[in-house]
MDAnalysis code that builds the backbone (N, CA, C; Angstrom):
import MDAnalysis as mda
import numpy as np

u = mda.Universe.empty(402, n_residues=134, atom_resindex=np.repeat(np.arange(134), 3), trajectory=True)
u.add_TopologyAttr("name", ["N", "CA", "C"] * 134)
u.add_TopologyAttr("resid", np.arange(1, 135))
u.add_TopologyAttr("resname", ["UNK", "UNK", "UNK", "UNK", "UNK", "UNK", "UNK", "UNK", "UNK", "UNK", "UNK", "UNK", "UNK", "UNK", "UNK", "UNK", "UNK", "UNK", "UNK", "UNK", "UNK", "UNK", "UNK", "UNK", "UNK", "UNK", "UNK", "UNK", "UNK", "UNK", "UNK", "UNK", "UNK", "UNK", "UNK", "UNK", "UNK", "UNK", "UNK", "UNK", "UNK", "UNK", "UNK", "UNK", "UNK", "UNK", "UNK", "UNK", "UNK", "UNK", "UNK", "UNK", "UNK", "UNK", "UNK", "UNK", "UNK", "UNK", "UNK", "UNK", "UNK", "UNK", "UNK", "UNK", "UNK", "UNK", "UNK", "UNK", "UNK", "UNK", "UNK", "UNK", "UNK", "UNK", "UNK", "UNK", "UNK", "UNK", "UNK", "UNK", "UNK", "UNK", "UNK", "UNK", "UNK", "UNK", "UNK", "UNK", "UNK", "UNK", "UNK", "UNK", "UNK", "UNK", "UNK", "UNK", "UNK", "UNK", "UNK", "UNK", "UNK", "UNK", "UNK", "UNK", "UNK", "UNK", "UNK", "UNK", "UNK", "UNK", "UNK", "UNK", "UNK", "UNK", "UNK", "UNK", "UNK", "UNK", "UNK", "UNK", "UNK", "UNK", "UNK", "UNK", "UNK", "UNK", "UNK", "UNK", "UNK", "UNK", "UNK", "UNK", "UNK", "UNK"])
u.atoms.positions = np.array([
    [-24.558, -34.400, 8.439],
    [-23.324, -34.559, 7.718],
    [-22.473, -35.617, 8.354],
    [-21.969, -36.532, 7.512],
    [-21.117, -37.639, 7.947],
    [-19.888, -37.045, 8.599],
    [-19.445, -37.784, 9.607],
    [-18.269, -37.395, 10.378],
    [-16.941, -37.361, 9.539],
    [-16.848, -38.332, 8.685],
    [-15.640, -38.381, 7.848],
    [-15.584, -37.239, 6.819],
    [-16.782, -36.719, 6.343],
    [-16.800, -35.607, 5.514],
    [-16.352, -34.362, 6.254],
    [-16.779, -34.174, 7.474],
    [-16.465, -33.069, 8.392],
    [-14.908, -33.056, 8.497],
    [-14.265, -34.165, 8.806],
    [-12.844, -34.227, 8.905],
    [-12.121, -33.965, 7.650],
    [-12.724, -34.543, 6.544],
    [-12.090, -34.265, 5.298],
    [-12.074, -32.808, 4.914],
    [-13.240, -32.113, 5.156],
    [-13.332, -30.665, 4.876],
    [-12.347, -29.850, 5.728],
    [-12.215, -30.221, 6.997],
    [-11.215, -29.461, 7.911],
    [-9.868, -29.877, 7.518],
    [-9.588, -30.986, 7.248],
    [-8.160, -31.488, 6.910],
    [-7.600, -30.859, 5.549],
    [-8.463, -30.787, 4.646],
    [-8.042, -30.442, 3.273],
    [-8.375, -28.978, 2.872],
    [-9.465, -28.467, 3.411],
    [-9.889, -27.073, 3.055],
    [-9.275, -26.002, 3.871],
    [-9.045, -26.336, 5.108],
    [-8.320, -25.339, 6.040],
    [-6.982, -24.918, 5.617],
    [-6.131, -25.796, 5.168],
    [-4.826, -25.355, 4.739],
    [-4.835, -24.547, 3.399],
    [-5.825, -24.914, 2.587],
    [-5.963, -24.084, 1.351],
    [-6.468, -22.704, 1.702],
    [-7.379, -22.523, 2.663],
    [-7.806, -21.220, 3.107],
    [-6.623, -20.454, 3.585],
    [-5.903, -21.023, 4.464],
    [-4.727, -20.322, 5.101],
    [-3.688, -19.986, 3.950],
    [-3.429, -20.873, 3.062],
    [-2.529, -20.604, 1.959],
    [-2.939, -19.328, 1.136],
    [-4.305, -19.333, 0.777],
    [-4.720, -18.252, -0.108],
    [-4.764, -16.894, 0.654],
    [-5.086, -16.979, 1.955],
    [-4.992, -15.726, 2.776],
    [-3.654, -15.241, 2.874],
    [-2.693, -16.044, 3.097],
    [-1.251, -15.723, 3.034],
    [-0.833, -15.068, 1.750],
    [-1.258, -15.669, 0.639],
    [-0.917, -15.272, -0.671],
    [-1.393, -13.744, -0.902],
    [-2.638, -13.492, -0.514],
    [-3.249, -12.134, -0.646],
    [-2.533, -11.122, 0.202],
    [-2.107, -11.425, 1.298],
    [-1.215, -10.536, 2.153],
    [0.091, -10.356, 1.669],
    [0.708, -11.409, 1.027],
    [2.091, -11.223, 0.382],
    [2.008, -10.177, -0.731],
    [0.854, -10.113, -1.398],
    [0.762, -9.219, -2.632],
    [0.836, -7.731, -2.123],
    [0.351, -7.485, -0.965],
    [0.319, -6.198, -0.429],
    [1.697, -5.746, -0.034],
    [2.594, -6.683, 0.229],
    [3.933, -6.322, 0.788],
    [4.811, -5.698, -0.387],
    [4.278, -5.823, -1.705],
    [5.157, -5.289, -2.736],
    [5.305, -3.734, -2.787],
    [4.305, -3.019, -2.116],
    [4.297, -1.558, -2.180],
    [5.458, -1.018, -1.281],
    [6.201, -0.123, -1.907],
    [7.330, 0.531, -1.199],
    [6.974, 2.026, -0.964],
    [7.003, 2.357, 0.347],
    [6.706, 3.694, 0.699],
    [7.806, 4.650, 0.199],
    [7.361, 5.917, -0.263],
    [8.365, 6.852, -0.781],
    [8.135, 8.253, -0.237],
    [6.871, 8.633, 0.189],
    [6.518, 9.983, 0.493],
    [5.291, 10.174, 1.309],
    [5.244, 11.223, 2.022],
    [3.995, 11.646, 2.726],
    [3.533, 13.045, 2.123],
    [2.407, 13.202, 1.774],
    [1.962, 14.510, 1.094],
    [1.627, 15.429, 2.224],
    [1.399, 16.750, 1.851],
    [1.141, 17.732, 2.774],
    [-0.167, 17.529, 3.527],
    [-1.102, 16.835, 2.970],
    [-2.378, 16.456, 3.627],
    [-2.339, 15.095, 4.382],
    [-1.042, 14.669, 4.553],
    [-0.774, 13.376, 5.376],
    [-1.078, 12.132, 4.631],
    [-1.430, 12.315, 3.361],
    [-1.518, 11.020, 2.582],
    [-0.129, 10.335, 2.454],
    [-0.245, 9.000, 2.423],
    [1.028, 8.278, 2.264],
    [1.198, 7.722, 0.871],
    [2.321, 7.750, 0.193],
    [2.470, 7.318, -1.225],
    [3.505, 6.241, -1.246],
    [3.048, 5.247, -2.073],
    [3.861, 4.049, -2.287],
    [3.950, 3.815, -3.770],
    [4.963, 3.050, -4.207],
    [4.929, 2.577, -5.598],
    [5.282, 1.100, -5.609],
    [5.010, 0.388, -6.634],
    [5.162, -1.052, -6.801],
    [6.440, -1.183, -7.641],
    [7.559, -1.489, -7.031],
    [8.885, -1.734, -7.791],
    [8.760, -2.671, -8.816],
    [7.930, -3.735, -8.604],
    [7.715, -4.756, -9.541],
    [7.029, -4.358, -10.809],
    [6.315, -3.325, -10.766],
    [5.562, -2.823, -11.883],
    [6.318, -1.902, -12.770],
    [7.399, -1.473, -12.343],
    [8.189, -0.426, -13.172],
    [8.669, -1.036, -14.551],
    [8.256, -0.270, -15.580],
    [8.608, -0.696, -16.906],
    [9.112, 0.505, -17.628],
    [10.351, 0.451, -18.165],
    [10.867, 1.600, -18.967],
    [10.382, 1.286, -20.431],
    [9.434, 2.100, -20.869],
    [8.878, 1.851, -22.242],
    [9.863, 2.266, -23.276],
    [10.526, 3.308, -23.072],
    [11.598, 3.841, -24.013],
    [12.649, 4.500, -23.112],
    [13.638, 5.120, -23.728],
    [14.682, 5.757, -22.989],
    [14.220, 6.840, -22.046],
    [13.059, 7.449, -22.351],
    [12.596, 8.579, -21.536],
    [11.260, 8.312, -20.789],
    [10.540, 7.304, -21.142],
    [9.170, 6.972, -20.590],
    [9.249, 5.732, -19.721],
    [8.626, 5.957, -18.459],
    [8.614, 4.890, -17.496],
    [7.145, 4.860, -16.984],
    [6.608, 3.555, -16.808],
    [5.302, 3.340, -16.251],
    [5.515, 2.637, -14.937],
    [4.537, 2.977, -14.010],
    [4.539, 2.414, -12.679],
    [3.121, 2.549, -11.999],
    [2.876, 1.519, -11.168],
    [1.623, 1.584, -10.350],
    [1.997, 2.294, -9.053],
    [1.238, 3.259, -8.740],
    [1.448, 4.071, -7.484],
    [0.154, 3.963, -6.549],
    [0.382, 3.956, -5.259],
    [-0.747, 3.894, -4.304],
    [-0.698, 5.029, -3.275],
    [-1.826, 5.637, -3.137],
    [-2.000, 6.714, -2.176],
    [-3.134, 6.295, -1.168],
    [-2.667, 6.362, 0.152],
    [-3.680, 6.076, 1.247],
    [-3.893, 7.355, 2.054],
    [-5.108, 7.666, 2.410],
    [-5.435, 8.743, 3.261],
    [-5.298, 8.477, 4.702],
    [-5.079, 9.460, 5.490],
    [-4.889, 9.282, 6.897],
    [-6.285, 8.985, 7.527],
    [-6.303, 8.384, 8.632],
    [-7.571, 8.096, 9.375],
    [-8.283, 9.423, 9.654],
    [-7.718, 10.498, 9.968],
    [-8.211, 11.758, 10.326],
    [-8.694, 12.505, 9.161],
    [-8.444, 12.039, 7.972],
    [-8.916, 12.823, 6.746],
    [-10.446, 12.800, 6.629],
    [-10.934, 13.806, 5.982],
    [-12.368, 13.874, 5.751],
    [-12.710, 13.445, 4.244],
    [-11.624, 12.968, 3.540],
    [-11.756, 12.404, 2.248],
    [-12.722, 11.205, 2.153],
    [-13.508, 11.131, 1.143],
    [-14.262, 9.937, 0.964],
    [-13.453, 8.685, 0.470],
    [-12.345, 8.962, -0.006],
    [-11.503, 7.899, -0.500],
    [-10.544, 7.382, 0.597],
    [-10.363, 5.949, 0.566],
    [-9.544, 5.367, 1.530],
    [-8.193, 5.021, 0.823],
    [-8.278, 4.621, -0.452],
    [-7.074, 4.274, -1.141],
    [-7.192, 4.585, -2.606],
    [-6.257, 5.030, -3.248],
    [-6.223, 5.274, -4.726],
    [-4.964, 4.700, -5.416],
    [-5.251, 3.843, -6.322],
    [-4.133, 3.220, -7.132],
    [-4.105, 3.820, -8.491],
    [-3.019, 4.284, -8.944],
    [-2.923, 4.847, -10.336],
    [-1.794, 4.258, -11.091],
    [-1.976, 3.994, -12.265],
    [-1.119, 3.519, -13.208],
    [-0.525, 4.707, -13.967],
    [0.652, 5.148, -13.657],
    [1.203, 6.426, -14.227],
    [2.319, 6.161, -15.313],
    [2.285, 7.180, -16.120],
    [3.407, 7.199, -17.114],
    [4.143, 8.463, -16.984],
    [5.496, 8.362, -16.805],
    [6.260, 9.563, -16.559],
    [7.312, 9.794, -17.789],
    [7.232, 10.986, -18.200],
    [8.147, 11.427, -19.258],
    [9.327, 12.001, -18.564],
    [10.460, 11.290, -18.443],
    [11.767, 11.734, -17.588],
    [12.397, 12.840, -18.272],
    [12.317, 13.061, -19.616],
    [13.077, 14.100, -20.244],
    [12.312, 15.444, -20.119],
    [10.955, 15.444, -20.009],
    [10.187, 16.657, -19.965],
    [9.514, 16.875, -18.562],
    [9.880, 16.111, -17.512],
    [9.354, 16.272, -16.220],
    [7.885, 16.428, -16.154],
    [7.227, 15.421, -16.789],
    [5.719, 15.472, -16.743],
    [5.165, 14.035, -16.644],
    [3.904, 13.874, -16.272],
    [3.272, 12.628, -16.098],
    [1.890, 12.605, -16.505],
    [1.197, 11.446, -16.669],
    [-0.075, 11.259, -16.937],
    [-0.647, 9.981, -16.322],
    [-1.894, 9.972, -16.099],
    [-2.496, 8.818, -15.465],
    [-3.257, 7.918, -16.603],
    [-2.864, 6.701, -16.678],
    [-3.409, 5.784, -17.617],
    [-4.601, 5.040, -17.218],
    [-4.585, 4.731, -15.865],
    [-5.563, 3.959, -15.184],
    [-5.734, 4.325, -13.750],
    [-6.945, 4.171, -13.231],
    [-7.170, 4.561, -11.741],
    [-8.106, 3.589, -11.095],
    [-7.784, 3.183, -9.886],
    [-8.681, 2.329, -9.042],
    [-8.853, 3.049, -7.761],
    [-10.130, 3.324, -7.342],
    [-10.450, 4.097, -6.140],
    [-11.084, 3.041, -5.177],
    [-10.731, 3.055, -3.962],
    [-11.548, 2.427, -2.824],
    [-12.045, 3.467, -1.921],
    [-13.272, 3.455, -1.816],
    [-13.972, 4.513, -0.922],
    [-14.064, 3.950, 0.527],
    [-14.230, 4.880, 1.444],
    [-14.306, 4.501, 2.873],
    [-15.508, 3.561, 3.166],
    [-16.586, 3.735, 2.322],
    [-17.788, 2.812, 2.549],
    [-17.624, 1.437, 1.953],
    [-16.409, 1.096, 1.497],
    [-16.083, -0.160, 0.994],
    [-16.321, -0.356, -0.476],
    [-16.945, 0.640, -1.186],
    [-17.223, 0.493, -2.655],
    [-15.915, 0.914, -3.345],
    [-16.001, 0.714, -4.723],
    [-14.820, 1.065, -5.476],
    [-15.182, 1.412, -6.896],
    [-14.206, 1.985, -7.585],
    [-14.418, 2.360, -8.898],
    [-13.082, 2.225, -9.683],
    [-13.091, 1.746, -10.961],
    [-12.017, 1.675, -11.876],
    [-12.266, 2.583, -13.041],
    [-11.198, 3.121, -13.664],
    [-11.380, 3.954, -14.803],
    [-10.018, 3.808, -15.574],
    [-10.179, 3.764, -16.879],
    [-9.018, 3.860, -17.752],
    [-9.235, 5.093, -18.635],
    [-8.055, 5.613, -19.021],
    [-8.127, 6.844, -19.822],
    [-7.430, 6.547, -21.260],
    [-8.184, 6.760, -22.206],
    [-7.601, 6.534, -23.596],
    [-6.646, 7.491, -24.121],
    [-6.919, 8.753, -23.844],
    [-5.947, 9.834, -24.248],
    [-5.852, 10.860, -23.092],
    [-5.017, 10.423, -22.138],
    [-4.888, 11.347, -20.897],
    [-3.975, 12.468, -21.194],
    [-4.222, 13.649, -20.510],
    [-3.408, 14.870, -20.593],
    [-2.175, 14.733, -19.733],
    [-1.137, 15.346, -20.195],
    [0.049, 15.461, -19.512],
    [0.068, 16.547, -18.428],
    [0.604, 16.273, -17.296],
    [0.700, 17.382, -16.289],
    [2.186, 17.523, -15.869],
    [2.548, 18.714, -15.481],
    [3.948, 19.064, -15.078],
    [4.194, 18.489, -13.718],
    [5.380, 18.100, -13.408],
    [5.785, 17.649, -12.172],
    [6.438, 18.768, -11.426],
    [5.852, 19.277, -10.412],
    [6.224, 20.367, -9.532],
    [7.333, 19.914, -8.619],
    [8.398, 20.702, -8.563],
    [9.532, 20.379, -7.700],
    [9.067, 20.421, -6.136],
    [9.779, 19.642, -5.310],
    [9.513, 19.496, -3.917],
    [8.116, 19.002, -3.563],
    [7.643, 18.147, -4.397],
    [6.316, 17.465, -4.034],
    [6.540, 15.974, -4.114],
    [5.529, 15.197, -3.604],
    [5.602, 13.796, -3.571],
    [5.814, 13.210, -5.070],
    [5.195, 13.846, -5.978],
    [5.422, 13.441, -7.357],
    [6.827, 13.594, -7.853],
    [7.460, 14.682, -7.418],
    [8.836, 14.924, -7.645],
    [9.730, 13.864, -7.137],
    [9.364, 13.420, -5.884],
    [10.104, 12.299, -5.229],
    [9.984, 11.071, -6.092],
    [8.841, 10.657, -6.514],
    [8.700, 9.581, -7.462],
    [9.514, 9.733, -8.780],
    [9.442, 10.865, -9.310],
    [10.206, 11.224, -10.513],
    [11.709, 10.985, -10.233],
    [12.185, 11.460, -9.121],
    [13.655, 11.221, -8.854],
    [13.984, 9.737, -8.667],
    [13.096, 8.949, -8.058],
    [13.317, 7.585, -7.784],
    [13.437, 6.840, -9.197],
    [12.417, 7.115, -10.071],
    [12.369, 6.405, -11.264],
    [13.199, 6.910, -12.430],
    [13.436, 8.285, -12.550],
    [14.035, 8.717, -13.628],
    [15.591, 9.005, -13.379],
    [15.925, 9.266, -12.132],
    [17.316, 9.514, -11.809],
    [18.101, 8.166, -11.391],
    [17.213, 7.203, -11.034],
    [17.812, 6.003, -10.568],
    [18.044, 4.847, -11.521],
    [17.653, 5.117, -12.784],
    [17.758, 4.026, -13.899],
    [19.077, 3.904, -14.389],
])
């Protein structure tokens, strides 16, 4: 390999690699911690993804990470949730799972069922943040 090509690659490619590495780390910083579950899972939501579809319906991306001591096969779970503020219920529109072995899976739900939001749970905390704070 020619010496000038080596210098060219180092001089121009290295800053690009650093820039794109920084950009991917910056994307992770958007998650805002809001609760820890009984099983020590940590829950975050993305404030930038919050969309109020109507007066009562809000959509948000939520992330759950399991603790290192957990026996769960999942490492991280991201869910796109829809919350009905007037009826205290939610449903999952999309899900992305990252397993401990490094593999992953994505799934969308075309007609998801609604679930009730139980008081004094991490889901109730998210409900309070999104529905009471608007």
